[in-house]
PyMOL CGO cylinders between C-alpha atoms (Angstrom):
from pymol import cmd
from pymol.cgo import CYLINDER

trace = [
    CYLINDER, 24.61, -17.18, 27.15, 23.40, -15.88, 23.81, 0.3, 1, 1, 1, 1, 1, 1,
    CYLINDER, 23.40, -15.88, 23.81, 20.26, -13.76, 23.81, 0.3, 1, 1, 1, 1, 1, 1,
    CYLINDER, 20.26, -13.76, 23.81, 18.65, -16.20, 21.37, 0.3, 1, 1, 1, 1, 1, 1,
    CYLINDER, 18.65, -16.20, 21.37, 18.60, -19.01, 23.95, 0.3, 1, 1, 1, 1, 1, 1,
    CYLINDER, 18.60, -19.01, 23.95, 15.11, -19.78, 25.20, 0.3, 1, 1, 1, 1, 1, 1,
    CYLINDER, 15.11, -19.78, 25.20, 14.67, -18.28, 28.64, 0.3, 1, 1, 1, 1, 1, 1,
    CYLINDER, 14.67, -18.28, 28.64, 13.63, -20.27, 31.68, 0.3, 1, 1, 1, 1, 1, 1,
    CYLINDER, 13.63, -20.27, 31.68, 13.96, -17.47, 34.22, 0.3, 1, 1, 1, 1, 1, 1,
    CYLINDER, 13.96, -17.47, 34.22, 12.25, -14.66, 32.34, 0.3, 1, 1, 1, 1, 1, 1,
    CYLINDER, 12.25, -14.66, 32.34, 12.84, -11.90, 29.82, 0.3, 1, 1, 1, 1, 1, 1,
    CYLINDER, 12.84, -11.90, 29.82, 15.33, -9.27, 30.89, 0.3, 1, 1, 1, 1, 1, 1,
    CYLINDER, 15.33, -9.27, 30.89, 15.06, -5.94, 29.11, 0.3, 1, 1, 1, 1, 1, 1,
    CYLINDER, 15.06, -5.94, 29.11, 18.13, -3.71, 29.33, 0.3, 1, 1, 1, 1, 1, 1,
    CYLINDER, 18.13, -3.71, 29.33, 17.18, -0.10, 28.66, 0.3, 1, 1, 1, 1, 1, 1,
    CYLINDER, 17.18, -0.10, 28.66, 20.25, 1.80, 27.60, 0.3, 1, 1, 1, 1, 1, 1,
    CYLINDER, 20.25, 1.80, 27.60, 21.79, 4.37, 25.27, 0.3, 1, 1, 1, 1, 1, 1,
    CYLINDER, 21.79, 4.37, 25.27, 24.82, 3.87, 23.04, 0.3, 1, 1, 1, 1, 1, 1,
    CYLINDER, 24.82, 3.87, 23.04, 26.55, 7.04, 24.28, 0.3, 1, 1, 1, 1, 1, 1,
    CYLINDER, 26.55, 7.04, 24.28, 26.02, 6.31, 27.97, 0.3, 1, 1, 1, 1, 1, 1,
    CYLINDER, 26.02, 6.31, 27.97, 29.32, 5.17, 29.51, 0.3, 1, 1, 1, 1, 1, 1,
    CYLINDER, 29.32, 5.17, 29.51, 27.52, 3.70, 32.51, 0.3, 1, 1, 1, 1, 1, 1,
    CYLINDER, 27.52, 3.70, 32.51, 25.48, 1.59, 30.10, 0.3, 1, 1, 1, 1, 1, 1,
    CYLINDER, 25.48, 1.59, 30.10, 28.67, 0.01, 28.75, 0.3, 1, 1, 1, 1, 1, 1,
    CYLINDER, 28.67, 0.01, 28.75, 29.91, -0.62, 32.29, 0.3, 1, 1, 1, 1, 1, 1,
    CYLINDER, 29.91, -0.62, 32.29, 26.48, -1.97, 33.22, 0.3, 1, 1, 1, 1, 1, 1,
    CYLINDER, 26.48, -1.97, 33.22, 26.40, -4.22, 30.17, 0.3, 1, 1, 1, 1, 1, 1,
    CYLINDER, 26.40, -4.22, 30.17, 29.79, -5.72, 31.00, 0.3, 1, 1, 1, 1, 1, 1,
    CYLINDER, 29.79, -5.72, 31.00, 28.74, -6.22, 34.62, 0.3, 1, 1, 1, 1, 1, 1,
    CYLINDER, 28.74, -6.22, 34.62, 25.53, -7.86, 33.44, 0.3, 1, 1, 1, 1, 1, 1,
    CYLINDER, 25.53, -7.86, 33.44, 27.53, -10.23, 31.23, 0.3, 1, 1, 1, 1, 1, 1,
    CYLINDER, 27.53, -10.23, 31.23, 29.48, -11.33, 34.28, 0.3, 1, 1, 1, 1, 1, 1,
    CYLINDER, 29.48, -11.33, 34.28, 26.31, -11.63, 36.37, 0.3, 1, 1, 1, 1, 1, 1,
    CYLINDER, 26.31, -11.63, 36.37, 24.62, -13.79, 33.74, 0.3, 1, 1, 1, 1, 1, 1,
    CYLINDER, 24.62, -13.79, 33.74, 27.59, -16.14, 33.86, 0.3, 1, 1, 1, 1, 1, 1,
    CYLINDER, 27.59, -16.14, 33.86, 27.15, -16.49, 37.62, 0.3, 1, 1, 1, 1, 1, 1,
    CYLINDER, 27.15, -16.49, 37.62, 23.42, -17.09, 37.25, 0.3, 1, 1, 1, 1, 1, 1,
    CYLINDER, 23.42, -17.09, 37.25, 23.94, -19.69, 34.52, 0.3, 1, 1, 1, 1, 1, 1,
    CYLINDER, 23.94, -19.69, 34.52, 25.92, -21.72, 37.04, 0.3, 1, 1, 1, 1, 1, 1,
    CYLINDER, 25.92, -21.72, 37.04, 22.75, -21.67, 39.19, 0.3, 1, 1, 1, 1, 1, 1,
    CYLINDER, 22.75, -21.67, 39.19, 20.69, -22.90, 36.25, 0.3, 1, 1, 1, 1, 1, 1,
    CYLINDER, 20.69, -22.90, 36.25, 19.09, -19.49, 35.66, 0.3, 1, 1, 1, 1, 1, 1,
    CYLINDER, 19.09, -19.49, 35.66, 19.05, -18.39, 32.03, 0.3, 1, 1, 1, 1, 1, 1,
    CYLINDER, 19.05, -18.39, 32.03, 17.39, -15.25, 30.71, 0.3, 1, 1, 1, 1, 1, 1,
    CYLINDER, 17.39, -15.25, 30.71, 16.26, -13.97, 27.37, 0.3, 1, 1, 1, 1, 1, 1,
    CYLINDER, 16.26, -13.97, 27.37, 18.09, -10.63, 27.14, 0.3, 1, 1, 1, 1, 1, 1,
    CYLINDER, 18.09, -10.63, 27.14, 16.80, -7.79, 24.99, 0.3, 1, 1, 1, 1, 1, 1,
    CYLINDER, 16.80, -7.79, 24.99, 18.33, -4.33, 24.54, 0.3, 1, 1, 1, 1, 1, 1,
    CYLINDER, 18.33, -4.33, 24.54, 15.78, -1.54, 24.52, 0.3, 1, 1, 1, 1, 1, 1,
    CYLINDER, 15.78, -1.54, 24.52, 16.27, 2.06, 23.34, 0.3, 1, 1, 1, 1, 1, 1,
    CYLINDER, 16.27, 2.06, 23.34, 16.52, 5.22, 25.39, 0.3, 1, 1, 1, 1, 1, 1,
    CYLINDER, 16.52, 5.22, 25.39, 17.95, 8.42, 23.94, 0.3, 1, 1, 1, 1, 1, 1,
    CYLINDER, 17.95, 8.42, 23.94, 19.67, 10.59, 26.51, 0.3, 1, 1, 1, 1, 1, 1,
    CYLINDER, 19.67, 10.59, 26.51, 19.72, 13.40, 23.94, 0.3, 1, 1, 1, 1, 1, 1,
    CYLINDER, 19.72, 13.40, 23.94, 16.59, 12.93, 21.83, 0.3, 1, 1, 1, 1, 1, 1,
    CYLINDER, 16.59, 12.93, 21.83, 16.90, 16.45, 20.37, 0.3, 1, 1, 1, 1, 1, 1,
    CYLINDER, 16.90, 16.45, 20.37, 20.47, 15.89, 19.18, 0.3, 1, 1, 1, 1, 1, 1,
    CYLINDER, 20.47, 15.89, 19.18, 20.94, 16.89, 15.50, 0.3, 1, 1, 1, 1, 1, 1,
    CYLINDER, 20.94, 16.89, 15.50, 21.18, 13.89, 13.19, 0.3, 1, 1, 1, 1, 1, 1,
    CYLINDER, 21.18, 13.89, 13.19, 24.78, 14.76, 12.35, 0.3, 1, 1, 1, 1, 1, 1,
    CYLINDER, 24.78, 14.76, 12.35, 25.76, 15.10, 16.01, 0.3, 1, 1, 1, 1, 1, 1,
    CYLINDER, 25.76, 15.10, 16.01, 27.77, 17.95, 17.53, 0.3, 1, 1, 1, 1, 1, 1,
    CYLINDER, 27.77, 17.95, 17.53, 31.31, 18.70, 18.64, 0.3, 1, 1, 1, 1, 1, 1,
    CYLINDER, 31.31, 18.70, 18.64, 31.72, 16.77, 21.90, 0.3, 1, 1, 1, 1, 1, 1,
    CYLINDER, 31.72, 16.77, 21.90, 33.98, 19.24, 23.68, 0.3, 1, 1, 1, 1, 1, 1,
    CYLINDER, 33.98, 19.24, 23.68, 31.72, 22.20, 22.94, 0.3, 1, 1, 1, 1, 1, 1,
    CYLINDER, 31.72, 22.20, 22.94, 28.56, 20.27, 23.79, 0.3, 1, 1, 1, 1, 1, 1,
    CYLINDER, 28.56, 20.27, 23.79, 29.79, 18.93, 27.13, 0.3, 1, 1, 1, 1, 1, 1,
    CYLINDER, 29.79, 18.93, 27.13, 31.39, 22.22, 28.13, 0.3, 1, 1, 1, 1, 1, 1,
    CYLINDER, 31.39, 22.22, 28.13, 28.03, 23.91, 27.67, 0.3, 1, 1, 1, 1, 1, 1,
    CYLINDER, 28.03, 23.91, 27.67, 26.10, 21.08, 29.32, 0.3, 1, 1, 1, 1, 1, 1,
    CYLINDER, 26.10, 21.08, 29.32, 28.26, 20.86, 32.45, 0.3, 1, 1, 1, 1, 1, 1,
    CYLINDER, 28.26, 20.86, 32.45, 29.32, 24.49, 32.75, 0.3, 1, 1, 1, 1, 1, 1,
    CYLINDER, 29.32, 24.49, 32.75, 32.97, 24.18, 31.77, 0.3, 1, 1, 1, 1, 1, 1,
    CYLINDER, 32.97, 24.18, 31.77, 35.47, 22.01, 29.94, 0.3, 1, 1, 1, 1, 1, 1,
    CYLINDER, 35.47, 22.01, 29.94, 37.19, 21.26, 33.25, 0.3, 1, 1, 1, 1, 1, 1,
    CYLINDER, 37.19, 21.26, 33.25, 33.98, 19.92, 34.81, 0.3, 1, 1, 1, 1, 1, 1,
    CYLINDER, 33.98, 19.92, 34.81, 33.36, 17.78, 31.73, 0.3, 1, 1, 1, 1, 1, 1,
    CYLINDER, 33.36, 17.78, 31.73, 36.86, 16.35, 31.91, 0.3, 1, 1, 1, 1, 1, 1,
    CYLINDER, 36.86, 16.35, 31.91, 36.47, 15.59, 35.61, 0.3, 1, 1, 1, 1, 1, 1,
    CYLINDER, 36.47, 15.59, 35.61, 33.33, 13.60, 34.88, 0.3, 1, 1, 1, 1, 1, 1,
    CYLINDER, 33.33, 13.60, 34.88, 35.20, 11.73, 32.14, 0.3, 1, 1, 1, 1, 1, 1,
    CYLINDER, 35.20, 11.73, 32.14, 37.92, 10.83, 34.64, 0.3, 1, 1, 1, 1, 1, 1,
    CYLINDER, 37.92, 10.83, 34.64, 35.35, 9.44, 37.06, 0.3, 1, 1, 1, 1, 1, 1,
    CYLINDER, 35.35, 9.44, 37.06, 33.85, 7.29, 34.32, 0.3, 1, 1, 1, 1, 1, 1,
    CYLINDER, 33.85, 7.29, 34.32, 37.29, 6.08, 33.26, 0.3, 1, 1, 1, 1, 1, 1,
    CYLINDER, 37.29, 6.08, 33.26, 38.14, 5.13, 36.85, 0.3, 1, 1, 1, 1, 1, 1,
    CYLINDER, 38.14, 5.13, 36.85, 34.86, 3.21, 37.22, 0.3, 1, 1, 1, 1, 1, 1,
    CYLINDER, 34.86, 3.21, 37.22, 35.39, 1.45, 33.90, 0.3, 1, 1, 1, 1, 1, 1,
    CYLINDER, 35.39, 1.45, 33.90, 38.92, 0.44, 34.79, 0.3, 1, 1, 1, 1, 1, 1,
    CYLINDER, 38.92, 0.44, 34.79, 37.58, -1.58, 37.73, 0.3, 1, 1, 1, 1, 1, 1,
    CYLINDER, 37.58, -1.58, 37.73, 35.59, -3.68, 35.27, 0.3, 1, 1, 1, 1, 1, 1,
    CYLINDER, 35.59, -3.68, 35.27, 38.47, -4.00, 32.81, 0.3, 1, 1, 1, 1, 1, 1,
    CYLINDER, 38.47, -4.00, 32.81, 37.26, -1.31, 30.39, 0.3, 1, 1, 1, 1, 1, 1,
    CYLINDER, 37.26, -1.31, 30.39, 39.42, 1.40, 28.89, 0.3, 1, 1, 1, 1, 1, 1,
    CYLINDER, 39.42, 1.40, 28.89, 37.73, 4.65, 27.94, 0.3, 1, 1, 1, 1, 1, 1,
    CYLINDER, 37.73, 4.65, 27.94, 39.55, 6.78, 25.36, 0.3, 1, 1, 1, 1, 1, 1,
    CYLINDER, 39.55, 6.78, 25.36, 37.85, 10.11, 25.80, 0.3, 1, 1, 1, 1, 1, 1,
    CYLINDER, 37.85, 10.11, 25.80, 40.76, 11.74, 23.97, 0.3, 1, 1, 1, 1, 1, 1,
    CYLINDER, 40.76, 11.74, 23.97, 39.61, 10.03, 20.76, 0.3, 1, 1, 1, 1, 1, 1,
    CYLINDER, 39.61, 10.03, 20.76, 35.95, 11.00, 21.05, 0.3, 1, 1, 1, 1, 1, 1,
    CYLINDER, 35.95, 11.00, 21.05, 35.41, 14.11, 18.91, 0.3, 1, 1, 1, 1, 1, 1,
    CYLINDER, 35.41, 14.11, 18.91, 31.64, 14.13, 18.43, 0.3, 1, 1, 1, 1, 1, 1,
    CYLINDER, 31.64, 14.13, 18.43, 28.54, 13.49, 20.49, 0.3, 1, 1, 1, 1, 1, 1,
    CYLINDER, 28.54, 13.49, 20.49, 26.28, 11.62, 18.06, 0.3, 1, 1, 1, 1, 1, 1,
    CYLINDER, 26.28, 11.62, 18.06, 22.58, 11.20, 17.66, 0.3, 1, 1, 1, 1, 1, 1,
    CYLINDER, 22.58, 11.20, 17.66, 21.94, 7.57, 18.67, 0.3, 1, 1, 1, 1, 1, 1,
    CYLINDER, 21.94, 7.57, 18.67, 18.73, 6.80, 16.78, 0.3, 1, 1, 1, 1, 1, 1,
    CYLINDER, 18.73, 6.80, 16.78, 20.58, 4.88, 14.07, 0.3, 1, 1, 1, 1, 1, 1,
    CYLINDER, 20.58, 4.88, 14.07, 22.57, 2.92, 16.64, 0.3, 1, 1, 1, 1, 1, 1,
    CYLINDER, 22.57, 2.92, 16.64, 19.34, 1.89, 18.33, 0.3, 1, 1, 1, 1, 1, 1,
    CYLINDER, 19.34, 1.89, 18.33, 17.89, 0.84, 14.98, 0.3, 1, 1, 1, 1, 1, 1,
    CYLINDER, 17.89, 0.84, 14.98, 20.87, -1.41, 14.32, 0.3, 1, 1, 1, 1, 1, 1,
    CYLINDER, 20.87, -1.41, 14.32, 20.64, -3.01, 17.76, 0.3, 1, 1, 1, 1, 1, 1,
    CYLINDER, 20.64, -3.01, 17.76, 16.92, -3.61, 17.30, 0.3, 1, 1, 1, 1, 1, 1,
    CYLINDER, 16.92, -3.61, 17.30, 17.40, -5.23, 13.89, 0.3, 1, 1, 1, 1, 1, 1,
    CYLINDER, 17.40, -5.23, 13.89, 20.22, -7.37, 15.29, 0.3, 1, 1, 1, 1, 1, 1,
    CYLINDER, 20.22, -7.37, 15.29, 17.57, -9.05, 17.45, 0.3, 1, 1, 1, 1, 1, 1,
    CYLINDER, 17.57, -9.05, 17.45, 16.36, -11.02, 14.42, 0.3, 1, 1, 1, 1, 1, 1,
    CYLINDER, 16.36, -11.02, 14.42, 19.81, -12.61, 14.27, 0.3, 1, 1, 1, 1, 1, 1,
    CYLINDER, 19.81, -12.61, 14.27, 20.08, -13.16, 18.03, 0.3, 1, 1, 1, 1, 1, 1,
    CYLINDER, 20.08, -13.16, 18.03, 22.98, -10.71, 18.15, 0.3, 1, 1, 1, 1, 1, 1,
    CYLINDER, 22.98, -10.71, 18.15, 21.81, -7.72, 20.17, 0.3, 1, 1, 1, 1, 1, 1,
    CYLINDER, 21.81, -7.72, 20.17, 24.38, -8.16, 22.90, 0.3, 1, 1, 1, 1, 1, 1,
    CYLINDER, 24.38, -8.16, 22.90, 27.19, -8.56, 20.40, 0.3, 1, 1, 1, 1, 1, 1,
    CYLINDER, 27.19, -8.56, 20.40, 26.16, -5.55, 18.35, 0.3, 1, 1, 1, 1, 1, 1,
    CYLINDER, 26.16, -5.55, 18.35, 25.63, -3.37, 21.43, 0.3, 1, 1, 1, 1, 1, 1,
    CYLINDER, 25.63, -3.37, 21.43, 29.11, -4.32, 22.62, 0.3, 1, 1, 1, 1, 1, 1,
    CYLINDER, 29.11, -4.32, 22.62, 30.61, -3.49, 19.21, 0.3, 1, 1, 1, 1, 1, 1,
    CYLINDER, 30.61, -3.49, 19.21, 28.96, -0.06, 19.23, 0.3, 1, 1, 1, 1, 1, 1,
    CYLINDER, 28.96, -0.06, 19.23, 30.14, 0.69, 22.76, 0.3, 1, 1, 1, 1, 1, 1,
    CYLINDER, 30.14, 0.69, 22.76, 33.70, -0.30, 21.87, 0.3, 1, 1, 1, 1, 1, 1,
    CYLINDER, 33.70, -0.30, 21.87, 33.66, 1.70, 18.66, 0.3, 1, 1, 1, 1, 1, 1,
    CYLINDER, 33.66, 1.70, 18.66, 32.56, 4.87, 20.44, 0.3, 1, 1, 1, 1, 1, 1,
    CYLINDER, 32.56, 4.87, 20.44, 34.33, 4.68, 23.77, 0.3, 1, 1, 1, 1, 1, 1,
    CYLINDER, 34.33, 4.68, 23.77, 37.59, 3.08, 22.65, 0.3, 1, 1, 1, 1, 1, 1,
    CYLINDER, 37.59, 3.08, 22.65, 38.05, 4.07, 19.01, 0.3, 1, 1, 1, 1, 1, 1,
    CYLINDER, 38.05, 4.07, 19.01, 36.21, 7.40, 18.96, 0.3, 1, 1, 1, 1, 1, 1,
    CYLINDER, 36.21, 7.40, 18.96, 34.12, 6.30, 15.97, 0.3, 1, 1, 1, 1, 1, 1,
    CYLINDER, 34.12, 6.30, 15.97, 31.09, 8.31, 14.88, 0.3, 1, 1, 1, 1, 1, 1,
    CYLINDER, 31.09, 8.31, 14.88, 28.30, 5.90, 15.83, 0.3, 1, 1, 1, 1, 1, 1,
    CYLINDER, 28.30, 5.90, 15.83, 25.74, 8.25, 14.33, 0.3, 1, 1, 1, 1, 1, 1,
    CYLINDER, 25.74, 8.25, 14.33, 27.09, 7.42, 10.88, 0.3, 1, 1, 1, 1, 1, 1,
    CYLINDER, 27.09, 7.42, 10.88, 25.10, 4.67, 9.15, 0.3, 1, 1, 1, 1, 1, 1,
    CYLINDER, 25.10, 4.67, 9.15, 28.07, 3.34, 7.15, 0.3, 1, 1, 1, 1, 1, 1,
    CYLINDER, 28.07, 3.34, 7.15, 30.10, 2.97, 10.34, 0.3, 1, 1, 1, 1, 1, 1,
    CYLINDER, 30.10, 2.97, 10.34, 27.23, 1.21, 12.04, 0.3, 1, 1, 1, 1, 1, 1,
    CYLINDER, 27.23, 1.21, 12.04, 26.64, -1.14, 9.10, 0.3, 1, 1, 1, 1, 1, 1,
    CYLINDER, 26.64, -1.14, 9.10, 30.30, -2.15, 9.23, 0.3, 1, 1, 1, 1, 1, 1,
    CYLINDER, 30.30, -2.15, 9.23, 30.01, -2.86, 12.94, 0.3, 1, 1, 1, 1, 1, 1,
    CYLINDER, 30.01, -2.86, 12.94, 26.90, -4.95, 12.37, 0.3, 1, 1, 1, 1, 1, 1,
    CYLINDER, 26.90, -4.95, 12.37, 28.56, -6.95, 9.61, 0.3, 1, 1, 1, 1, 1, 1,
    CYLINDER, 28.56, -6.95, 9.61, 31.64, -7.60, 11.75, 0.3, 1, 1, 1, 1, 1, 1,
    CYLINDER, 31.64, -7.60, 11.75, 29.37, -8.80, 14.57, 0.3, 1, 1, 1, 1, 1, 1,
    CYLINDER, 29.37, -8.80, 14.57, 27.77, -11.34, 12.23, 0.3, 1, 1, 1, 1, 1, 1,
    CYLINDER, 27.77, -11.34, 12.23, 24.45, -9.74, 11.32, 0.3, 1, 1, 1, 1, 1, 1,
    CYLINDER, 24.45, -9.74, 11.32, 22.73, -11.33, 8.34, 0.3, 1, 1, 1, 1, 1, 1,
    CYLINDER, 22.73, -11.33, 8.34, 22.67, -9.82, 4.88, 0.3, 1, 1, 1, 1, 1, 1,
    CYLINDER, 22.67, -9.82, 4.88, 18.91, -9.36, 5.20, 0.3, 1, 1, 1, 1, 1, 1,
    CYLINDER, 18.91, -9.36, 5.20, 19.14, -7.48, 8.50, 0.3, 1, 1, 1, 1, 1, 1,
    CYLINDER, 19.14, -7.48, 8.50, 21.92, -5.24, 7.21, 0.3, 1, 1, 1, 1, 1, 1,
    CYLINDER, 21.92, -5.24, 7.21, 19.99, -4.49, 4.03, 0.3, 1, 1, 1, 1, 1, 1,
    CYLINDER, 19.99, -4.49, 4.03, 16.95, -3.52, 6.11, 0.3, 1, 1, 1, 1, 1, 1,
    CYLINDER, 16.95, -3.52, 6.11, 19.13, -1.22, 8.21, 0.3, 1, 1, 1, 1, 1, 1,
    CYLINDER, 19.13, -1.22, 8.21, 20.79, 0.41, 5.21, 0.3, 1, 1, 1, 1, 1, 1,
    CYLINDER, 20.79, 0.41, 5.21, 17.39, 1.06, 3.60, 0.3, 1, 1, 1, 1, 1, 1,
    CYLINDER, 17.39, 1.06, 3.60, 16.94, 3.62, 6.35, 0.3, 1, 1, 1, 1, 1, 1,
    CYLINDER, 16.94, 3.62, 6.35, 13.50, 3.07, 7.85, 0.3, 1, 1, 1, 1, 1, 1,
    CYLINDER, 13.50, 3.07, 7.85, 13.24, -0.41, 9.35, 0.3, 1, 1, 1, 1, 1, 1,
    CYLINDER, 13.24, -0.41, 9.35, 12.83, -0.27, 13.11, 0.3, 1, 1, 1, 1, 1, 1,
    CYLINDER, 12.83, -0.27, 13.11, 12.72, 3.53, 13.28, 0.3, 1, 1, 1, 1, 1, 1,
    CYLINDER, 12.72, 3.53, 13.28, 9.08, 3.80, 14.34, 0.3, 1, 1, 1, 1, 1, 1,
    CYLINDER, 9.08, 3.80, 14.34, 9.49, 1.05, 16.94, 0.3, 1, 1, 1, 1, 1, 1,
    CYLINDER, 9.49, 1.05, 16.94, 12.61, 2.62, 18.42, 0.3, 1, 1, 1, 1, 1, 1,
    CYLINDER, 12.61, 2.62, 18.42, 10.97, 6.03, 18.76, 0.3, 1, 1, 1, 1, 1, 1,
    CYLINDER, 10.97, 6.03, 18.76, 7.79, 4.52, 20.22, 0.3, 1, 1, 1, 1, 1, 1,
    CYLINDER, 7.79, 4.52, 20.22, 9.68, 2.47, 22.80, 0.3, 1, 1, 1, 1, 1, 1,
    CYLINDER, 9.68, 2.47, 22.80, 11.86, 5.42, 23.76, 0.3, 1, 1, 1, 1, 1, 1,
    CYLINDER, 11.86, 5.42, 23.76, 8.80, 7.60, 24.33, 0.3, 1, 1, 1, 1, 1, 1,
    CYLINDER, 8.80, 7.60, 24.33, 7.02, 4.78, 26.16, 0.3, 1, 1, 1, 1, 1, 1,
    CYLINDER, 7.02, 4.78, 26.16, 9.82, 4.45, 28.69, 0.3, 1, 1, 1, 1, 1, 1,
    CYLINDER, 9.82, 4.45, 28.69, 9.77, 8.19, 29.33, 0.3, 1, 1, 1, 1, 1, 1,
    CYLINDER, 9.77, 8.19, 29.33, 6.03, 8.10, 29.93, 0.3, 1, 1, 1, 1, 1, 1,
    CYLINDER, 6.03, 8.10, 29.93, 6.56, 5.19, 32.30, 0.3, 1, 1, 1, 1, 1, 1,
    CYLINDER, 6.56, 5.19, 32.30, 8.84, 7.41, 34.39, 0.3, 1, 1, 1, 1, 1, 1,
    CYLINDER, 8.84, 7.41, 34.39, 12.24, 6.05, 33.41, 0.3, 1, 1, 1, 1, 1, 1,
    CYLINDER, 12.24, 6.05, 33.41, 14.77, 8.87, 33.29, 0.3, 1, 1, 1, 1, 1, 1,
    CYLINDER, 14.77, 8.87, 33.29, 18.10, 7.14, 33.84, 0.3, 1, 1, 1, 1, 1, 1,
    CYLINDER, 18.10, 7.14, 33.84, 20.00, 4.33, 32.17, 0.3, 1, 1, 1, 1, 1, 1,
    CYLINDER, 20.00, 4.33, 32.17, 20.95, 1.57, 32.29, 0.3, 1, 1, 1, 1, 1, 1,
    CYLINDER, 20.95, 1.57, 32.29, 17.68, 0.27, 33.70, 0.3, 1, 1, 1, 1, 1, 1,
    CYLINDER, 17.68, 0.27, 33.70, 16.86, -3.42, 34.04, 0.3, 1, 1, 1, 1, 1, 1,
    CYLINDER, 16.86, -3.42, 34.04, 13.33, -4.76, 33.64, 0.3, 1, 1, 1, 1, 1, 1,
    CYLINDER, 13.33, -4.76, 33.64, 12.43, -8.40, 34.31, 0.3, 1, 1, 1, 1, 1, 1,
    CYLINDER, 12.43, -8.40, 34.31, 9.13, -9.54, 32.83, 0.3, 1, 1, 1, 1, 1, 1,
    CYLINDER, 9.13, -9.54, 32.83, 7.84, -5.95, 32.80, 0.3, 1, 1, 1, 1, 1, 1,
    CYLINDER, 7.84, -5.95, 32.80, 8.94, -5.28, 36.40, 0.3, 1, 1, 1, 1, 1, 1,
    CYLINDER, 8.94, -5.28, 36.40, 11.53, -2.52, 36.83, 0.3, 1, 1, 1, 1, 1, 1,
    CYLINDER, 11.53, -2.52, 36.83, 14.23, -3.94, 39.09, 0.3, 1, 1, 1, 1, 1, 1,
    CYLINDER, 14.23, -3.94, 39.09, 16.94, -1.32, 39.34, 0.3, 1, 1, 1, 1, 1, 1,
    CYLINDER, 16.94, -1.32, 39.34, 18.90, 1.33, 37.47, 0.3, 1, 1, 1, 1, 1, 1,
    CYLINDER, 18.90, 1.33, 37.47, 22.61, 1.96, 37.36, 0.3, 1, 1, 1, 1, 1, 1,
    CYLINDER, 22.61, 1.96, 37.36, 25.85, 0.10, 36.69, 0.3, 1, 1, 1, 1, 1, 1,
    CYLINDER, 25.85, 0.10, 36.69, 25.94, -2.07, 39.78, 0.3, 1, 1, 1, 1, 1, 1,
    CYLINDER, 25.94, -2.07, 39.78, 28.72, -4.65, 40.39, 0.3, 1, 1, 1, 1, 1, 1,
    CYLINDER, 28.72, -4.65, 40.39, 28.11, -8.12, 38.88, 0.3, 1, 1, 1, 1, 1, 1,
    CYLINDER, 28.11, -8.12, 38.88, 27.46, -9.71, 42.28, 0.3, 1, 1, 1, 1, 1, 1,
    CYLINDER, 27.46, -9.71, 42.28, 24.76, -7.16, 43.08, 0.3, 1, 1, 1, 1, 1, 1,
    CYLINDER, 24.76, -7.16, 43.08, 23.10, -7.64, 39.71, 0.3, 1, 1, 1, 1, 1, 1,
    CYLINDER, 23.10, -7.64, 39.71, 23.14, -11.42, 40.14, 0.3, 1, 1, 1, 1, 1, 1,
    CYLINDER, 23.14, -11.42, 40.14, 21.67, -11.18, 43.65, 0.3, 1, 1, 1, 1, 1, 1,
    CYLINDER, 21.67, -11.18, 43.65, 18.97, -8.78, 42.48, 0.3, 1, 1, 1, 1, 1, 1,
    CYLINDER, 18.97, -8.78, 42.48, 17.96, -11.08, 39.65, 0.3, 1, 1, 1, 1, 1, 1,
    CYLINDER, 17.96, -11.08, 39.65, 17.91, -14.14, 41.92, 0.3, 1, 1, 1, 1, 1, 1,
    CYLINDER, 17.91, -14.14, 41.92, 15.58, -12.37, 44.36, 0.3, 1, 1, 1, 1, 1, 1,
    CYLINDER, 15.58, -12.37, 44.36, 13.37, -11.06, 41.57, 0.3, 1, 1, 1, 1, 1, 1,
    CYLINDER, 13.37, -11.06, 41.57, 13.02, -14.51, 39.98, 0.3, 1, 1, 1, 1, 1, 1,
    CYLINDER, 13.02, -14.51, 39.98, 12.11, -16.03, 43.35, 0.3, 1, 1, 1, 1, 1, 1,
    CYLINDER, 12.11, -16.03, 43.35, 9.48, -13.36, 44.03, 0.3, 1, 1, 1, 1, 1, 1,
    CYLINDER, 9.48, -13.36, 44.03, 7.92, -13.59, 40.56, 0.3, 1, 1, 1, 1, 1, 1,
    CYLINDER, 7.92, -13.59, 40.56, 7.81, -17.38, 40.73, 0.3, 1, 1, 1, 1, 1, 1,
    CYLINDER, 7.81, -17.38, 40.73, 6.15, -17.27, 44.15, 0.3, 1, 1, 1, 1, 1, 1,
    CYLINDER, 6.15, -17.27, 44.15, 3.55, -14.80, 42.87, 0.3, 1, 1, 1, 1, 1, 1,
    CYLINDER, 3.55, -14.80, 42.87, 2.86, -17.02, 39.88, 0.3, 1, 1, 1, 1, 1, 1,
    CYLINDER, 2.86, -17.02, 39.88, 2.44, -20.02, 42.18, 0.3, 1, 1, 1, 1, 1, 1,
    CYLINDER, 2.44, -20.02, 42.18, 0.05, -18.15, 44.45, 0.3, 1, 1, 1, 1, 1, 1,
    CYLINDER, 0.05, -18.15, 44.45, -1.94, -17.00, 41.43, 0.3, 1, 1, 1, 1, 1, 1,
    CYLINDER, -1.94, -17.00, 41.43, -2.22, -20.54, 40.13, 0.3, 1, 1, 1, 1, 1, 1,
    CYLINDER, -2.22, -20.54, 40.13, -3.44, -21.78, 43.49, 0.3, 1, 1, 1, 1, 1, 1,
    CYLINDER, -3.44, -21.78, 43.49, -5.98, -19.01, 44.01, 0.3, 1, 1, 1, 1, 1, 1,
]
cmd.load_cgo(trace, "trace")
């Protein structure tokens, strides 16, 4: 299901960050869950929303090994966490190449590209391209030229890419949404919000995501029915 398809089960906002490995795993699991739900006749409008895990990251990013060694106390601890992520990703058919990842980037520009891809109905495709570029190719997804190439390859329009390359389009909105989610109490990603109702956070298996969305749709529809009858 493409995110541009008109929803009949609600709007699903996926709050994530481009450098969050669990967000890539969660996105792939969501893709599988949406396929299951489509068989039930449930289709959602899916939107990717920004959350910066490292909002104070320098625009040029930092050396990944040094940054994670400092953040987690040692290089060995950082590598152990990478192994856990790789093991979890392998279950879902994803290969993480941490050996190729040299920098931890600032993700503001990646979020801008994903936001602008919404005008073309390509947020899911562009988010996937960014995840693959970072986690499998070790690309610097803080670099605007790299991001523009990813957007073009994903099919973004000339107009959307020109707006991105101009450097300001979507920036204010991304920063405002990021801050809004923090004020709302969201501290972990991926988080899934259906029609403004926070459902759950974390990279759950596809079956669990599908079950959670089925229950949420049933509850929201029942509430709407009760409200109409009141």
